[in-house]
MIDOSE-1310 file (N, C-alpha, C; in nm, 2 decimals, decimal comma, always signed):
residues 265
mpsk	+2,46/-0,53/-0,79/+2,40/-0,65/-0,78/+2,43/-0,76/-0,74; +2,43/-0,86/-0,67/+2,51/-0,95/-0,65/+2,49/-1,08/-0,69; +2,63/-1,16/-0,71/+2,63/-1,25/-0,78/+2,53/-1,33/-0,76; +2,49/-1,47/-0,80/+2,36/-1,54/-0,79/+2,44/-1,70/-0,73
ktnt	+2,53/-1,63/-0,59/+2,53/-1,78/-0,53/+2,43/-1,83/-0,39; +2,36/-1,83/-0,45/+2,25/-1,84/-0,32/+2,23/-1,98/-0,25; +2,30/-1,98/-0,11/+2,27/-2,12/-0,06/+2,21/-2,21/-0,06; +2,17/-2,33/-0,17/+2,14/-2,43/-0,11/+2,20/-2,55/-0,09
aaep	+2,31/-2,57/-0,01/+2,39/-2,68/+0,00/+2,33/-2,72/+0,15; +2,25/-2,61/+0,26/+2,22/-2,65/+0,39/+2,07/-2,67/+0,35; +2,04/-2,84/+0,38/+1,91/-2,83/+0,33/+1,86/-2,86/+0,54; +1,70/-2,81/+0,54/+1,68/-2,78/+0,66/+1,64/-2,95/+0,72
emvg	+1,61/-2,91/+0,85/+1,58/-3,04/+0,90/+1,44/-3,06/+0,86; +1,43/-3,22/+0,77/+1,27/-3,27/+0,82/+1,20/-3,30/+0,89; +1,08/-3,27/+0,92/+1,02/-3,32/+1,06/+0,89/-3,32/+0,97; +0,81/-3,39/+1,04/+0,69/-3,46/+1,01/+0,60/-3,32/+1,06
atms	+0,46/-3,36/+1,00/+0,40/-3,24/+1,01/+0,27/-3,31/+1,08; +0,22/-3,22/+1,18/+0,12/-3,28/+1,25/-0,02/-3,17/+1,24; -0,11/-3,26/+1,31/-0,24/-3,11/+1,28/-0,33/-3,09/+1,43; -0,31/-3,01/+1,49/-0,46/-2,97/+1,58/-0,55/-2,86/+1,51
eydg	-0,70/-2,89/+1,61/-0,79/-2,87/+1,62/-0,85/-2,76/+1,73; -0,89/-2,63/+1,72/-0,92/-2,56/+1,81/-1,12/-2,49/+1,75; -1,19/-2,48/+1,82/-1,30/-2,37/+1,78/-1,33/-2,36/+1,61; -1,31/-2,48/+1,55/-1,33/-2,50/+1,44/-1,24/-2,48/+1,28
vrfl	-1,14/-2,45/+1,40/-0,98/-2,41/+1,26/-0,92/-2,50/+1,34; -0,84/-2,56/+1,17/-0,75/-2,65/+1,21/-0,60/-2,60/+1,20; -0,54/-2,66/+1,26/-0,37/-2,61/+1,22/-0,26/-2,68/+1,21; -0,16/-2,65/+1,13/-0,05/-2,70/+1,10/+0,07/-2,68/+1,16
hlds	+0,15/-2,79/+1,21/+0,23/-2,79/+1,30/+0,39/-2,89/+1,28; +0,45/-2,86/+1,30/+0,59/-2,91/+1,22/+0,67/-2,98/+1,35; +0,66/-3,09/+1,42/+0,73/-3,12/+1,54/+0,73/-3,04/+1,65; +0,66/-2,88/+1,69/+0,70/-2,83/+1,80/+0,51/-2,73/+1,81
iwiq	+0,49/-2,63/+1,92/+0,41/-2,59/+1,93/+0,34/-2,45/+1,83; +0,46/-2,41/+1,75/+0,47/-2,33/+1,65/+0,35/-2,37/+1,54; +0,25/-2,28/+1,49/+0,16/-2,22/+1,40/+0,20/-2,24/+1,26; +0,22/-2,34/+1,21/+0,30/-2,31/+1,06/+0,20/-2,26/+0,94
gamr	+0,05/-2,29/+0,95/-0,03/-2,21/+0,91/-0,16/-2,27/+1,00; -0,31/-2,23/+0,94/-0,47/-2,25/+0,97/-0,56/-2,25/+0,85; -0,67/-2,35/+0,87/-0,79/-2,33/+0,77/-0,89/-2,34/+0,87; -1,00/-2,24/+0,87/-1,16/-2,27/+0,91/-1,20/-2,38/+0,85
iskp	-1,25/-2,47/+0,94/-1,29/-2,61/+0,84/-1,39/-2,58/+0,75; -1,54/-2,50/+0,84/-1,62/-2,43/+0,75/-1,63/-2,34/+0,62; -1,48/-2,30/+0,59/-1,47/-2,22/+0,53/-1,33/-2,21/+0,48; -1,29/-2,31/+0,41/-1,16/-2,32/+0,38/-1,09/-2,25/+0,29
nqle	-1,14/-2,18/+0,21/-1,13/-2,11/+0,10/-1,06/-1,99/+0,15; -1,13/-1,92/+0,28/-1,12/-1,83/+0,33/-0,95/-1,83/+0,38; -0,90/-1,71/+0,44/-0,75/-1,67/+0,47/-0,80/-1,65/+0,64; -0,75/-1,73/+0,68/-0,79/-1,74/+0,84/-0,67/-1,64/+0,92
leyi	-0,57/-1,67/+0,91/-0,45/-1,59/+0,99/-0,43/-1,43/+0,91; -0,43/-1,34/+1,02/-0,44/-1,18/+0,94/-0,31/-1,20/+0,88; -0,20/-1,25/+0,90/-0,08/-1,21/+0,87/-0,08/-1,30/+0,71; -0,12/-1,39/+0,69/-0,14/-1,42/+0,55/-0,27/-1,35/+0,48
qrmm	-0,34/-1,27/+0,56/-0,45/-1,16/+0,47/-0,35/-1,07/+0,41; -0,26/-1,03/+0,47/-0,14/-0,94/+0,46/-0,06/-0,98/+0,32; -0,04/-1,06/+0,37/+0,07/-1,16/+0,22/-0,04/-1,16/+0,08; -0,15/-1,09/+0,12/-0,24/-1,06/-0,03/-0,21/-0,94/-0,05
awll	-0,17/-0,84/+0,02/-0,13/-0,67/+0,00/-0,06/-0,67/-0,14; -0,02/-0,73/-0,20/+0,00/-0,74/-0,36/-0,10/-0,72/-0,44; -0,23/-0,70/-0,41/-0,32/-0,69/-0,50/-0,35/-0,54/-0,52; -0,32/-0,46/-0,42/-0,28/-0,28/-0,47/-0,24/-0,27/-0,52
wrpe	-0,13/-0,33/-0,55/+0,00/-0,25/-0,66/-0,06/-0,32/-0,82; -0,14/-0,40/-0,83/-0,18/-0,47/-0,95/-0,32/-0,36/-1,04; -0,30/-0,33/-1,13/-0,45/-0,23/-1,21/-0,58/-0,36/-1,15; -0,71/-0,31/-1,17/-0,83/-0,41/-1,14/-0,86/-0,46/-1,30
eevt	-0,83/-0,42/-1,40/-0,82/-0,51/-1,46/-0,73/-0,65/-1,51; -0,62/-0,64/-1,43/-0,50/-0,73/-1,43/-0,49/-0,81/-1,29; -0,61/-0,77/-1,21/-0,56/-0,83/-1,06/-0,54/-0,97/-1,08; -0,61/-1,07/-1,12/-0,61/-1,18/-1,09/-0,55/-1,28/-1,26
eghs	-0,47/-1,17/-1,32/-0,38/-1,24/-1,42/-0,26/-1,30/-1,42; -0,22/-1,41/-1,47/-0,07/-1,43/-1,45/-0,05/-1,53/-1,37; +0,05/-1,57/-1,35/+0,13/-1,66/-1,28/+0,14/-1,64/-1,12; +0,10/-1,72/-0,98/+0,08/-1,68/-0,85/+0,17/-1,83/-0,82
vqlg	+0,29/-1,74/-0,74/+0,35/-1,85/-0,72/+0,43/-1,84/-0,55; +0,41/-1,93/-0,47/+0,42/-1,98/-0,33/+0,56/-2,04/-0,32; +0,67/-1,98/-0,21/+0,77/-2,03/-0,17/+0,73/-2,09/-0,01; +0,71/-2,21/-0,03/+0,66/-2,27/+0,13/+0,50/-2,27/+0,16
lgaa	+0,48/-2,39/+0,15/+0,32/-2,42/+0,14/+0,26/-2,39/+0,25; +0,32/-2,42/+0,41/+0,20/-2,39/+0,49/+0,08/-2,47/+0,51; +0,00/-2,46/+0,55/-0,13/-2,49/+0,57/-0,20/-2,48/+0,38; -0,11/-2,41/+0,30/-0,20/-2,41/+0,14/-0,28/-2,30/+0,16
aitr	-0,30/-2,22/+0,27/-0,41/-2,10/+0,27/-0,40/-2,02/+0,12; -0,24/-1,93/+0,12/-0,22/-1,86/-0,04/-0,28/-1,94/-0,15; -0,18/-2,09/-0,11/-0,22/-2,16/-0,28/-0,40/-2,19/-0,31; -0,46/-2,22/-0,20/-0,62/-2,25/-0,23/-0,68/-2,13/-0,29
fthk	-0,63/-1,99/-0,17/-0,71/-1,83/-0,26/-0,67/-1,81/-0,35; -0,54/-1,83/-0,41/-0,52/-1,80/-0,56/-0,59/-1,90/-0,65; -0,56/-2,05/-0,64/-0,61/-2,14/-0,70/-0,80/-2,13/-0,71; -0,83/-2,12/-0,59/-0,98/-2,14/-0,68/-1,08/-2,02/-0,65
vlrm	-0,98/-1,90/-0,53/-1,08/-1,78/-0,55/-1,04/-1,68/-0,67; -0,91/-1,64/-0,67/-0,89/-1,58/-0,79/-0,84/-1,64/-0,91; -0,83/-1,76/-0,92/-0,82/-1,87/-1,03/-0,74/-1,81/-1,11; -0,59/-1,80/-1,05/-0,49/-1,80/-1,14/-0,42/-1,90/-1,13
ktta	-0,30/-1,92/-1,25/-0,24/-2,02/-1,22/-0,16/-2,07/-1,10; -0,11/-2,15/-1,03/-0,08/-2,13/-0,88/+0,03/-2,21/-0,94; +0,14/-2,17/-0,86/+0,29/-2,31/-0,85/+0,31/-2,29/-0,67; +0,33/-2,42/-0,59/+0,35/-2,39/-0,49/+0,49/-2,46/-0,43
vein	+0,61/-2,41/-0,40/+0,72/-2,50/-0,39/+0,72/-2,49/-0,24; +0,75/-2,65/-0,21/+0,79/-2,68/-0,06/+0,87/-2,81/-0,09; +0,97/-2,77/+0,04/+1,08/-2,87/+0,05/+1,05/-3,04/+0,11; +0,96/-3,01/+0,21/+0,92/-3,10/+0,30/+0,80/-3,19/+0,24
psvi	+0,80/-3,30/+0,20/+0,69/-3,38/+0,15/+0,58/-3,43/+0,24; +0,66/-3,39/+0,38/+0,54/-3,45/+0,45/+0,42/-3,34/+0,49; +0,49/-3,21/+0,49/+0,38/-3,10/+0,45/+0,26/-3,11/+0,32; +0,34/-3,15/+0,23/+0,23/-3,15/+0,10/+0,14/-3,27/+0,17
qacr	+0,19/-3,36/+0,17/+0,11/-3,50/+0,24/-0,03/-3,44/+0,32; +0,00/-3,37/+0,42/-0,07/-3,32/+0,48/-0,20/-3,25/+0,47; -0,15/-3,11/+0,37/-0,23/-3,02/+0,30/-0,29/-3,12/+0,22; -0,29/-3,24/+0,19/-0,35/-3,29/+0,07/-0,42/-3,38/+0,16
lwfr	-0,41/-3,42/+0,27/-0,48/-3,49/+0,34/-0,56/-3,42/+0,50; -0,54/-3,27/+0,48/-0,61/-3,26/+0,61/-0,63/-3,11/+0,55; -0,61/-3,01/+0,46/-0,60/-2,88/+0,44/-0,66/-2,82/+0,28; -0,78/-2,98/+0,26/-0,84/-2,92/+0,13/-0,76/-2,87/+0,02
lpdd	-0,56/-2,93/+0,00/-0,50/-2,91/-0,12/-0,58/-2,99/-0,23; -0,62/-2,92/-0,33/-0,67/-3,04/-0,46/-0,53/-3,07/-0,52; -0,57/-3,18/-0,61/-0,44/-3,26/-0,65/-0,39/-3,13/-0,82; -0,28/-3,19/-0,86/-0,22/-3,11/-0,95/-0,38/-3,06/-1,08
dakl	-0,38/-2,98/-1,13/-0,41/-2,96/-1,24/-0,33/-2,88/-1,37; -0,44/-2,84/-1,44/-0,40/-2,75/-1,57/-0,35/-2,60/-1,48; -0,41/-2,54/-1,38/-0,37/-2,46/-1,34/-0,27/-2,46/-1,20; -0,27/-2,55/-1,10/-0,22/-2,61/-0,99/-0,09/-2,68/-1,01
svvn	+0,02/-2,64/-0,98/+0,13/-2,67/-0,95/+0,14/-2,72/-0,78; +0,23/-2,83/-0,72/+0,26/-2,86/-0,62/+0,44/-2,88/-0,64; +0,53/-2,85/-0,65/+0,65/-2,88/-0,63/+0,71/-2,87/-0,49; +0,79/-3,02/-0,48/+0,85/-3,10/-0,38/+1,02/-3,04/-0,41
qnaa	+1,07/-2,95/-0,38/+1,18/-2,86/-0,44/+1,20/-2,79/-0,33; +1,36/-2,78/-0,32/+1,39/-2,70/-0,23/+1,42/-2,53/-0,31; +1,31/-2,42/-0,24/+1,30/-2,31/-0,29/+1,43/-2,26/-0,37; +1,54/-2,24/-0,31/+1,65/-2,16/-0,34/+1,69/-2,20/-0,46
rwvl	+1,68/-2,35/-0,51/+1,70/-2,43/-0,63/+1,59/-2,37/-0,72; +1,48/-2,35/-0,70/+1,37/-2,30/-0,80/+1,39/-2,21/-0,84; +1,42/-2,08/-0,72/+1,44/-1,97/-0,82/+1,55/-1,96/-0,89; +1,65/-2,01/-0,87/+1,78/-2,04/-0,96/+1,76/-2,11/-1,09
dpan	+1,63/-2,16/-1,13/+1,66/-2,25/-1,25/+1,59/-2,11/-1,34; +1,68/-2,13/-1,47/+1,68/-2,04/-1,56/+1,51/-2,08/-1,60; +1,47/-2,19/-1,60/+1,33/-2,19/-1,67/+1,21/-2,12/-1,57; +1,27/-2,08/-1,49/+1,20/-2,01/-1,39/+1,22/-1,85/-1,41
rhta	+1,27/-1,83/-1,49/+1,31/-1,64/-1,50/+1,14/-1,54/-1,57; +1,16/-1,49/-1,48/+1,04/-1,39/-1,56/+0,89/-1,43/-1,59; +0,90/-1,58/-1,50/+0,75/-1,65/-1,52/+0,66/-1,61/-1,43; +0,67/-1,50/-1,32/+0,58/-1,49/-1,24/+0,47/-1,34/-1,21
qvln	+0,40/-1,31/-1,19/+0,37/-1,22/-1,17/+0,38/-1,17/-1,05; +0,33/-1,28/-0,92/+0,32/-1,25/-0,75/+0,42/-1,39/-0,78; +0,47/-1,36/-0,65/+0,55/-1,45/-0,55/+0,56/-1,40/-0,40; +0,50/-1,54/-0,33/+0,49/-1,52/-0,18/+0,62/-1,61/-0,08
vdly	+0,66/-1,56/-0,03/+0,77/-1,57/+0,07/+0,73/-1,62/+0,16; +0,74/-1,72/+0,26/+0,73/-1,73/+0,38/+0,80/-1,87/+0,42; +0,89/-1,87/+0,43/+0,95/-1,97/+0,45/+1,05/-1,99/+0,59; +0,99/-2,07/+0,64/+1,08/-2,06/+0,84/+1,04/-2,25/+0,84
dhda	+1,17/-2,27/+0,92/+1,15/-2,37/+0,97/+1,06/-2,40/+1,08; +1,06/-2,57/+1,15/+0,98/-2,60/+1,25/+0,99/-2,48/+1,36; +1,08/-2,42/+1,40/+1,16/-2,38/+1,51/+1,05/-2,22/+1,49; +1,01/-2,17/+1,35/+0,95/-2,03/+1,37/+1,05/-1,96/+1,37
aepv	+1,17/-1,98/+1,41/+1,31/-1,85/+1,45/+1,32/-1,74/+1,34; +1,34/-1,77/+1,20/+1,42/-1,67/+1,13/+1,41/-1,76/+1,01; +1,38/-1,66/+0,89/+1,35/-1,71/+0,76/+1,49/-1,78/+0,74; +1,46/-1,93/+0,68/+1,56/-2,02/+0,60/+1,63/-1,97/+0,51
ldde	+1,57/-1,89/+0,42/+1,60/-1,80/+0,28/+1,63/-1,70/+0,28; +1,70/-1,62/+0,32/+1,76/-1,50/+0,35/+1,87/-1,42/+0,37; +1,90/-1,40/+0,23/+2,03/-1,34/+0,18/+2,01/-1,26/+0,03; +2,09/-1,16/+0,02/+2,05/-1,07/-0,12/+2,08/-1,14/-0,21
pfya	+2,15/-1,27/-0,25/+2,14/-1,33/-0,39/+2,04/-1,46/-0,39; +1,92/-1,46/-0,29/+1,86/-1,55/-0,28/+1,72/-1,47/-0,33; +1,73/-1,32/-0,27/+1,63/-1,22/-0,31/+1,63/-1,14/-0,44; +1,78/-1,17/-0,49/+1,81/-1,14/-0,64/+1,74/-1,22/-0,74
acrd	+1,74/-1,37/-0,68/+1,70/-1,48/-0,77/+1,53/-1,48/-0,78; +1,50/-1,40/-0,65/+1,34/-1,42/-0,65/+1,31/-1,30/-0,74; +1,37/-1,21/-0,77/+1,37/-1,06/-0,85/+1,36/-1,13/-0,98; +1,45/-1,24/-1,02/+1,47/-1,28/-1,14/+1,31/-1,34/-1,20
vlde	+1,25/-1,44/-1,07/+1,15/-1,49/-1,13/+1,05/-1,40/-1,18; +1,04/-1,30/-1,10/+0,91/-1,19/-1,14/+0,94/-1,12/-1,30; +0,79/-1,10/-1,36/+0,77/-1,04/-1,46/+0,80/-0,89/-1,46; +0,83/-0,83/-1,54/+0,80/-0,67/-1,53/+0,63/-0,64/-1,45
gglm	+0,70/-0,55/-1,36/+0,58/-0,56/-1,29/+0,49/-0,64/-1,19; +0,61/-0,72/-1,19/+0,56/-0,85/-1,06/+0,56/-0,80/-0,92; +0,51/-0,84/-0,85/+0,52/-0,82/-0,71/+0,59/-0,98/-0,62; +0,64/-0,96/-0,50/+0,70/-1,02/-0,41/+0,67/-0,99/-0,28
tvnl	+0,56/-1,10/-0,21/+0,56/-1,08/-0,07/+0,64/-1,16/+0,02; +0,70/-1,08/+0,15/+0,77/-1,16/+0,22/+0,73/-1,14/+0,34; +0,72/-1,27/+0,44/+0,68/-1,24/+0,55/+0,82/-1,28/+0,63; +0,83/-1,14/+0,75/+0,95/-1,15/+0,86/+0,89/-1,13/+0,99
fgrh	+0,97/-1,10/+1,05/+0,90/-1,07/+1,21/+0,93/-0,94/+1,25; +0,84/-0,87/+1,24/+0,88/-0,73/+1,22/+0,93/-0,65/+1,38; +0,91/-0,72/+1,47/+0,94/-0,69/+1,59/+1,12/-0,78/+1,68; +1,15/-0,89/+1,58/+1,27/-0,89/+1,60/+1,37/-0,83/+1,52
asfq	+1,52/-0,84/+1,60/+1,62/-0,79/+1,53/+1,65/-0,79/+1,43; +1,59/-0,92/+1,36/+1,65/-0,97/+1,21/+1,56/-0,92/+1,10; +1,46/-0,81/+1,17/+1,38/-0,73/+1,09/+1,46/-0,67/+0,96; +1,55/-0,56/+1,04/+1,61/-0,45/+0,94/+1,67/-0,51/+0,88
rsaa	+1,75/-0,57/+0,86/+1,83/-0,68/+0,85/+1,82/-0,72/+0,67; +1,66/-0,75/+0,72/+1,65/-0,87/+0,58/+1,58/-0,77/+0,52; +1,49/-0,66/+0,57/+1,43/-0,53/+0,50/+1,55/-0,49/+0,40; +1,66/-0,48/+0,49/+1,76/-0,45/+0,40/+1,80/-0,47/+0,28
riar	+1,81/-0,58/+0,31/+1,88/-0,73/+0,18/+1,75/-0,69/+0,07; +1,66/-0,69/+0,10/+1,54/-0,68/-0,01/+1,57/-0,52/-0,10; +1,60/-0,44/+0,00/+1,57/-0,31/-0,06/+1,70/-0,33/-0,15; +1,78/-0,36/-0,13/+1,89/-0,34/-0,18/+1,93/-0,41/-0,31
vfgl	+1,83/-0,54/-0,32/+1,81/-0,55/-0,42/+1,73/-0,55/-0,53; +1,58/-0,46/-0,48/+1,49/-0,42/-0,53/+1,46/-0,28/-0,58; +1,57/-0,20/-0,50/+1,57/-0,08/-0,50/+1,50/-0,04/-0,41; +1,49/+0,08/-0,33/+1,48/+0,12/-0,19/+1,28/+0,21/-0,25
dqvw	+1,29/+0,26/-0,34/+1,17/+0,28/-0,38/+1,10/+0,23/-0,45; +1,09/+0,04/-0,42/+1,00/-0,05/-0,47/+1,00/-0,17/-0,41; +0,96/-0,08/-0,21/+0,97/-0,16/-0,16/+0,91/-0,09/-0,05; +0,79/-0,15/+0,02/+0,77/-0,11/+0,11/+0,69/-0,22/+0,25
slrp	+0,66/-0,19/+0,34/+0,60/-0,32/+0,47/+0,49/-0,20/+0,51; +0,41/-0,35/+0,60/+0,29/-0,32/+0,61/+0,34/-0,31/+0,82; +0,24/-0,25/+0,93/+0,29/-0,25/+1,03/+0,27/-0,39/+1,13; +0,32/-0,43/+1,19/+0,36/-0,56/+1,20/+0,20/-0,60/+1,25
tqeg	+0,19/-0,72/+1,32/+0,05/-0,77/+1,34/+0,08/-0,78/+1,47; -0,08/-0,83/+1,53/-0,01/-0,85/+1,68/+0,07/-0,95/+1,72; +0,09/-1,04/+1,69/+0,19/-1,12/+1,66/+0,33/-1,12/+1,62; +0,36/-1,00/+1,57/+0,46/-0,97/+1,52/+0,52/-0,97/+1,39
ntvv	+0,43/-1,04/+1,28/+0,45/-1,04/+1,15/+0,44/-0,98/+1,12; +0,56/-0,90/+1,01/+0,57/-0,80/+0,90/+0,58/-0,84/+0,78; +0,49/-0,77/+0,66/+0,48/-0,83/+0,55/+0,56/-0,73/+0,50; +0,66/-0,77/+0,39/+0,74/-0,68/+0,32/+0,68/-0,69/+0,19
vaar	+0,68/-0,59/+0,11/+0,60/-0,57/-0,05/+0,73/-0,56/-0,16; +0,78/-0,59/-0,29/+0,89/-0,52/-0,34/+0,83/-0,56/-0,44; +0,86/-0,47/-0,54/+0,80/-0,46/-0,69/+0,95/-0,45/-0,76; +0,91/-0,54/-0,91/+0,98/-0,50/-1,03/+0,93/-0,43/-1,12
hvkv	+0,96/-0,32/-1,07/+0,94/-0,16/-1,19/+0,78/-0,17/-1,20; +0,72/-0,10/-1,05/+0,59/-0,06/-1,04/+0,58/+0,07/-1,03; +0,49/+0,13/-1,05/+0,48/+0,28/-1,10/+0,38/+0,27/-0,95; +0,38/+0,32/-0,87/+0,29/+0,34/-0,78/+0,14/+0,45/-0,82
pdre	+0,04/+0,42/-0,83/-0,05/+0,48/-0,89/-0,11/+0,61/-0,72; -0,19/+0,73/-0,78/-0,26/+0,82/-0,66/-0,32/+0,77/-0,60; -0,34/+0,86/-0,47/-0,43/+0,80/-0,37/-0,55/+0,75/-0,40; -0,61/+0,82/-0,49/-0,76/+0,77/-0,50/-0,72/+0,66/-0,61
tlta	-0,63/+0,62/-0,72/-0,68/+0,50/-0,76/-0,64/+0,38/-0,69; -0,55/+0,40/-0,57/-0,56/+0,28/-0,47/-0,68/+0,27/-0,37; -0,73/+0,36/-0,34/-0,83/+0,37/-0,25/-0,96/+0,30/-0,35; -0,96/+0,35/-0,48/-1,09/+0,25/-0,57/-1,02/+0,10/-0,54
raan	-0,92/+0,09/-0,60/-0,86/-0,03/-0,57/-0,90/-0,16/-0,45; -0,85/-0,06/-0,33/-0,88/-0,13/-0,24/-1,08/-0,17/-0,19; -1,11/-0,09/-0,21/-1,26/-0,13/-0,21/-1,30/-0,21/-0,34; -1,22/-0,28/-0,45/-1,31/-0,35/-0,54/-1,22/-0,51/-0,47
iesr	-1,09/-0,49/-0,40/-1,06/-0,57/-0,35/-1,14/-0,64/-0,22; -1,17/-0,55/-0,15/-1,27/-0,60/-0,04/-1,43/-0,65/-0,10; -1,45/-0,56/-0,19/-1,58/-0,63/-0,23/-1,61/-0,80/-0,31; -1,46/-0,76/-0,40/-1,47/-0,89/-0,44/-1,37/-1,04/-0,40
fglp	-1,30/-0,99/-0,30/-1,25/-1,10/-0,23/-1,26/-1,11/-0,11; -1,33/-1,01/-0,05/-1,34/-1,01/+0,10/-1,24/-1,00/+0,20; -1,12/-0,92/+0,12/-1,02/-0,90/+0,22/-1,00/-0,74/+0,28; -0,95/-0,69/+0,37/-0,97/-0,58/+0,47/-0,83/-0,49/+0,35
arkw	-0,90/-0,46/+0,26/-0,74/-0,39/+0,17/-0,75/-0,22/+0,19; -0,84/-0,19/+0,23/-0,86/-0,02/+0,29/-0,76/+0,00/+0,41; -0,76/-0,15/+0,53/-0,68/-0,14/+0,64/-0,56/-0,17/+0,61; -0,50/-0,20/+0,49/-0,36/-0,23/+0,42/-0,36/-0,14/+0,40
lrmv	-0,41/+0,00/+0,32/-0,35/+0,08/+0,29/-0,30/+0,17/+0,37; -0,39/+0,14/+0,47/-0,40/+0,29/+0,59/-0,22/+0,25/+0,69; -0,16/+0,12/+0,69/-0,10/+0,10/+0,71/+0,03/+0,03/+0,63; +0,00/+0,08/+0,47/+0,15/+0,06/+0,42/+0,25/+0,17/+0,46
rpld	+0,37/+0,16/+0,43/+0,48/+0,26/+0,43/+0,59/+0,22/+0,35; +0,67/+0,31/+0,29/+0,85/+0,32/+0,26/+0,90/+0,24/+0,36; +1,01/+0,20/+0,31/+1,09/+0,15/+0,43/+1,19/+0,27/+0,44; +1,24/+0,30/+0,55/+1,33/+0,40/+0,62/+1,44/+0,39/+0,55
pall	+1,49/+0,49/+0,47/+1,62/+0,49/+0,41/+1,77/+0,44/+0,49; +1,70/+0,50/+0,65/+1,82/+0,48/+0,72/+1,88/+0,31/+0,71; +1,79/+0,24/+0,68/+1,82/+0,08/+0,68/+1,94/+0,08/+0,58; +1,94/+0,14/+0,47/+2,09/+0,10/+0,36/+2,17/+0,18/+0,40
agpa	+2,20/+0,23/+0,53/+2,30/+0,33/+0,59/+2,43/+0,22/+0,65; +2,36/+0,10/+0,67/+2,46/+0,01/+0,73/+2,53/-0,08/+0,63; +2,60/-0,15/+0,66/+2,70/-0,24/+0,60/+2,60/-0,40/+0,56; +2,62/-0,43/+0,37/+2,58/-0,49/+0,37/+2,59/-0,68/+0,42
s	+2,50/-0,73/+0,39/+2,52/-0,87/+0,49/+2,44/-1,01/+0,42
């Protein structure tokens, strides 16, 4: 296991958040044309972007009776879509960690992010520092990681020590989802780092979206149920939460062991 030396020294550039609207959908930007998040104005708790929906694929790995229990953490707030969903729809205890205060302010002004309450906490902090804090070890059942800079070029935190710290945040049976660019050369490198930390048998990926986003799911000691159980869970997720879980089930695949054949980096 790599040593815990996640780099927290290089802070990303802080840029102002802006907003645009088109056809009933509001978009978050960070001083660029790239979309950092979206919200359908008439349905703020609906997950608008396909890759954000797929970030909820962790639901398939949790028993039906436990699916909404526990603590859900988001690293990277975006337009607060996952935060609103876990807080308002799943009604889970929810923590969002966002380094850019402009993003938090924008989400509160334009993207229906509620004020903190007994079950919601929005933390203005570097995600690397948050996951390394001993107070956060083994406190989350779900961890969603979506950390891109304003150019949306590659994850700003993407090394084995960072993923090891993420694993330590998860309780036994906990699940992490990570947004990666599946059609980008960096995907295999990132996926291999995750697999080295979590174990190849505890990491899966979904097919890339049309835009190229690939969601990787990693688990801390989860036993994968049989196909019949997974199919029943997917049907339950669709009926309760309106998410296309049966579609996810058809596109989930284990990582290729050849990913681990190359040198660690």
